[in-house]
N, C-alpha and C positions, 0 to 999 in steps of 0.2 A: 536503827541508825540515828545519829544525833540530828536535831533540827538544823544545826549549823554544819552543813555538809563539808564546807571547806576546812573547818577545824577537825572534823572527823578524819578527812583524808590526810590532813597534815600529820595528825597523831599516828595514823596507820602507817604512813610513809616512814615516820621516825622509827616505829617499832620494827618495820620490815627491814630497814637498813641495819638496825642493831642486831637483828637475828640472822641476817644474811639470807632471808627468803623474801620472795615477792608477795606472798600472801600467807597470813598466819591462820586464817579461819576459812572454813567453807562458806560458799555463798549463802547457804541457808541460814547460817548464824548471823552474817552481816545484813541480811534482809534484802540483798540485791535481787533475789529471784522471786520476791513476793509481790512485785508490781510489774506491769508491762513496761517495756522499754519506753514507750510513749503512747499517748492517745492523740488522735488527729482532730484538729479544729479547723474551721474555715474563717480566715481573716476577711473582713468585709471589703477591704481594699482590692481583693481579687475581682470584685464586681463593680469597680469604680465607674467604668464607662456607663453601665446601665443605671447606676445610681445618679450620676451627674445628669444624665439625659432624662431622668424621671421615669424610665421604664420600670425601675424597681425602687421601692421605698424602704426606709429603715425598718418600718413595721413588718414588711413582707419578707425581709431578708432571712429571718430564722426558718420560715416555711420553705424557702427556696433551698437553703442549706440541707434541710432534712429530706425533703421530697425529691429534689433533683440530684443530690450528691450523696444522700444517706450519711450525712454528717450531723451529729447531734450536740456539737460544742461550737459556739460562735464567738467571734471577736469583732467588736464594733469599732467604728472610727467616728470621732466626735463631730466632724463636720456634717455628717449625714443625719444627725439629730435635728438639724435645722432650727437651733435655738430652743428646742423643747426639753432640754435636759433638766429643767427645774419644774416642768409641768407634770404634776403628779397624775393627772388623768392620762396623759400620754404615756408616762412610765408604767402606769397600771395596765394599760392596754398592751404594751409590749411584754410586760411580765406575764400577763394572762395568756398571751399567744404562745410564748415559749413554754410555759407550764403545760398548756394543752397539748403541745407538740412533743413534750418530753425532751426539750432542747435546753442545754446548760449554757447560761450566760457566763462567759469566762473572763473577759476583760474589755476595757474601753481604751482605745488609743487616742490620746488627747493631744491636739495641736492648736496653735494659735491663741494661747492664753498667756503669752509673755515669756520672757527668758528667766528660767530659774537660776541662771548664772549671770544675771545682769549685775554689772559692777556698782550700779546705783542701788543702795539698800532699799530706798523707797520703791523703786520699780521692781526690784526682786521680791520684796514682800507683797507687792500688789499681784505679781505673777503667782506666788504661792497661794494667796487667797482666791485668785481666779480658778485655781484647780480644785478648791474645796467642793464646788457644786458637782464636779465629776466624781469625786470620792463618794459623795452622798448618793448620786445616781447609781454608781456601781453597787453600793451597798443595797439600795432599794431593789435593783434588778437581780441580785444574787451573785454578782461577779465577786471575785476575790482579789482583783488587782486592777490598776490603771497603768497604762504606759505613758510616760512623759519624756520630754526631751531635755538633755543636759546641755542647754544652749546658752551662749553669751558671747559678747564681742570684747576683745582686748587681749593683753598678753596672756599666754597659755597658763601660767601659774596663778595669775590673778583670777582668771575665769574659773580655774579649778577650785580655788578658795571659795568663790562666790557660789559655785554649783554645790559644793559640800554644805554650805549654809542653807541654800534654798531647799535642797533635797532633805536635809535633816529636819527642817521646819515642817515641810509638807508630810514627811514620813510620820512625824509625831502626831499630826492631825489624823492621818489615815489609819495609823496603828490602833488608835482608840476605837476605831470602827471595824477592826479586823481586816482592813484592806491594805494590800502591799503596793508599794510604788516601784515600778520597774522602768529601767532606762534602756532604750534601744540605741544601737549605733546608728545615728541618723544624720550624718554629715558633720563637718567641722571637727572640733576636738573630740566629739563623742565617737567618731569613727576610728579613733586611735585606741586600740584594745588596751594597751598598757595604761593610757591616761584614764580610761573609764574604770579599769580595775582598781587603780589607785583611789579614785573617787569612792568606790565601794568600800575599800579598806578604811578610808577616813570617816565615812558616814557610820560604818560599823553597826548596822542594825539589820536583823533578820527580816524586817519588813521592807527593806530596800534592796533591790536586786537588779539583774540585767535581763534583757531580751535580745540575745544574739540574733542578728539578721544576716543571712548568708549573702545578701546583695548590697549592703549599705556600708561598705568600707571606703568610700570615696571621701577623702578629707577635703580636697579642693579640686579645682580643674586640673591641677598639675601633680597631685599627690594622692596615691591610693595605698591603703594599708593592706598588708598581707591577710587574706581571708582566713586562712587556717591558723595563723598566729593569733589573730584577733579573736576568733571564736574560742581558742584555747584559753586565752587570758580572761575572757568573760564567763566561761563555763562555771568556775567555782561559785559564782554569784547568780547563776541563771535560775529564773523562775518561769521560764517559757522559752520556746525557740520559734523563730520566724523562718520557715522553710520557703525561701523565695526561689522562683523559677522564671526563666525568660525564654528558653528554647529546649527542644528535645531532639535527641538523635534517633536513629532507626531502632535502637534497642530500648528506647524509653527513658534514657538517662539525660541529665542536664549536661551538655558537653563542656560547659565552662565552670561547673561547680561539682567537685567530686563528692557526691552524696555519701558514698560508702565510706570514704575517708573521714568525713565529718561525723557520721553517726557512730563510727568506731570510737572516735574521740568522745562523743557524747555519752556513749555507753560506759566507757572507761571512767568518765568523771563521776558516775553515780547518779546522774540526772535521771529522774523518772517523773515525767510530767507531760505537759501538753505541747504539741508541735503544731503550729498554725500554718496552713497552706496560704501562701501569698503569691499568686500568679500575677506577673507584671509584664508579660511578653505581648508581642503582637503577631507572632507566627501562627497562633491558633486563636479561636474564639475564646471568650471567657469560659464558657461551658467546657470546651475541650481542654483548655489549659488547666483548669481546676481538676478535671478528671485525670489528666495525665500526671499531675503532681501527686494526687492521691495514690495512683497506681505505683508511682515511683517510691513514695514513702512506705507503702505496704510491702513492696518488693524488698526494699532495704531492711525493713523491720524483720521480715521473714528470714532474710539471709543472716541476720545477727542473733536470731533467737536460739 
C-alpha cells in the first residue's frame, strides 16, 4: 500500500468507478490483511488526576501502563515532564525504564508552547521554535510523532493560512529527524473536521497528519461539530486515533459515542495503526475507566476481525 494512503484510496476509488465494481483486488493483494486493525496504547491524560496530585510521576507512568493494564505502548503529555524535556539525564532515565519494561514510546502531546496559527509572524515563528525541543525529546525517547495544536485567534481563513505556515515550518524540522507532526481536533477551528482536513491538504506532507479524537469536536460554547462527519474528514490523514470515553452502559459500550460505527469507518479507511485510550470520565475510577475502555476496544476489534 502506498505511503500516501489518501492518494491510494483516491486512485482506487477512481478505478472502481470506472470498472463498475467496489473492489478490484483481494485484500491480500492490497495488504489490508497484513496488519492488525489497530494496536492499543495508553494516553497519559487518562491518569491526569493521579499525575496532578503527585500520586504518579511521568517516570513511573510506563510501568503503571505495563503492569496494571498490560499495555506496552504509551503516549505522554508535555506538562507532566515538569520542564525536564531538555534534561538528557531525565530523558535517559525514562528511556531506560521503558526499554527495561519492553514499553514503546509512541508520541508526546504538546501543549502550552504558543499558537502555531498566530497571525503575528514573529509569535508564530517563536511557537514553532518552542516545539523543537519536543521533537528532539521525542526522537531521543524513540517516539515517532508529537501531537500539536492548530490554534490561533482571528478570522477563520486568516488563521488557517497562519496554521498552514506554522505547521509546514515545524514539519520541515521534524521530518529531518523522522518525526511526524500530528494535529488533534482540540477546540476552536481545529474541531471543524473540514477545516482541519483542508489544512492537511494545503500542508501536503506525509510527515504531517491528524489525530482524530472522539470527544473533542466542541468548537465553542454554542457550536459542536458532528463527531462522525469530523472523524471521516480527518481519517485520510490520520496517524493515530484518540479513543476517548466518558461513560459506559451495562453492556460495556460508550452510550454517547458509537464505537462500532466509528471503527467500521476506521477499518474502511485503511488505517492500521495505534489507538490510544483516553479515559476522561468521572463515573469510574481512573483504573476502572481505563480497563473498561480497553475492554471496549478489544470487543470492537474482535467484532470487526
